[in-house]
C-alpha positions as CSV (number, residue, x, y, z in Angstrom):
1,M,-195.5,-14.5,123.1
2,A,-196.5,-17.9,124.0
3,E,-199.7,-18.2,127.3
4,I,-198.5,-20.9,129.5
5,L,-201.6,-23.5,130.3
6,A,-200.8,-26.2,133.5
7,I,-202.8,-29.3,132.4
8,R,-204.3,-32.2,133.7
9,L,-203.9,-35.0,131.6
10,T,-205.0,-38.3,131.3
11,P,-204.7,-40.7,128.9
12,R,-206.1,-43.4,128.2
13,G,-210.0,-41.9,128.1
14,G,-211.8,-43.0,126.5
15,R,-211.9,-40.5,123.9
16,D,-210.9,-36.9,123.5
17,A,-212.6,-34.2,125.7
18,V,-212.1,-31.3,128.1
19,E,-213.5,-32.1,131.4
20,G,-213.5,-28.3,132.8
21,W,-211.1,-26.9,134.5
22,A,-209.6,-27.5,137.6
23,L,-207.8,-25.5,140.9
24,D,-204.8,-26.8,141.9
25,P,-203.6,-26.7,145.8
26,E,-202.0,-23.3,145.7
27,G,-205.0,-22.9,144.0
28,R,-204.1,-22.2,140.6
29,P,-206.1,-23.2,138.1
30,Y,-205.5,-26.9,135.3
31,L,-207.3,-27.3,133.2
32,K,-208.5,-31.4,133.1
33,V,-207.9,-33.2,129.5
34,R,-208.6,-36.1,129.1
35,V,-207.1,-38.5,125.1
36,A,-207.6,-42.0,124.0
37,S,-204.4,-42.2,122.8
38,P,-201.7,-44.5,125.5
39,P,-199.3,-43.1,127.7
40,V,-196.9,-44.9,125.6
41,D,-193.4,-43.2,123.5
42,G,-194.9,-40.5,123.9
43,A,-198.8,-41.1,122.4
44,A,-201.2,-39.8,125.0
45,N,-198.5,-36.2,124.4
46,A,-199.4,-36.0,121.0
47,A,-202.7,-36.5,120.8
48,L,-203.2,-33.3,123.7
49,I,-200.0,-31.3,121.1
50,A,-203.1,-31.6,118.8
51,F,-206.4,-31.6,120.2
52,L,-205.4,-28.6,121.5
53,A,-205.0,-26.9,118.4
54,K,-207.5,-28.0,117.3
55,S,-209.8,-26.5,119.7
56,L,-207.9,-22.8,119.6
57,K,-207.5,-23.2,116.0
58,I,-204.4,-22.6,115.5
59,P,-201.7,-25.0,114.3
60,R,-200.0,-27.6,115.9
61,S,-197.0,-26.1,115.6
62,A,-198.1,-23.0,118.1
63,V,-197.7,-25.8,120.8
64,R,-195.1,-26.8,123.0
65,L,-195.1,-28.5,125.4
66,A,-192.1,-26.8,128.2
67,S,-192.8,-29.4,131.1
68,G,-193.9,-32.2,132.9
69,E,-193.4,-35.0,129.5
70,T,-194.1,-37.7,132.0
71,A,-196.2,-36.3,134.5
72,R,-200.0,-35.9,134.4
73,I,-199.8,-31.7,135.9
74,K,-198.6,-30.3,132.7
75,R,-197.2,-27.5,131.5
76,L,-198.0,-26.8,128.1
77,E,-196.5,-23.1,125.5
78,I,-199.4,-22.0,123.3
79,D,-198.9,-19.3,120.6
80,D,-200.9,-17.4,119.4
81,V,-203.7,-16.9,121.9
82,D,-204.9,-14.6,124.9
83,Q,-207.7,-15.7,127.7
84,A,-210.7,-14.9,125.4
85,D,-209.5,-17.6,123.3
86,F,-208.6,-20.4,126.2
87,T,-212.5,-19.2,127.6
88,R,-214.3,-19.0,124.6
89,A,-212.6,-22.9,124.1
90,F,-212.7,-23.9,127.3
91,G,-215.4,-22.0,128.9
92,P,-214.3,-19.6,132.0
93,R,-211.6,-20.1,134.4
94,P,-212.2,-20.3,138.4
């Protein structure tokens, strides 16, 4: 079963890094991530997928962009992980 993770992506962020969790106006948690890649030809999305896979220690093929290809807020489907894996990699959700 795939877990859904909401991400707020900042391309051209100077480095690949997690900036922590935040809440949207409806109170739903999302993870703030920056990548060095520009938002051109899907480069930032590819960098995001590679960064998340490395952080969670899973193959890149286990991470798929479910929605938000050109949006700042993205939803990713991630296979073979649970909430404990997210907490270990990114800290506790708010």
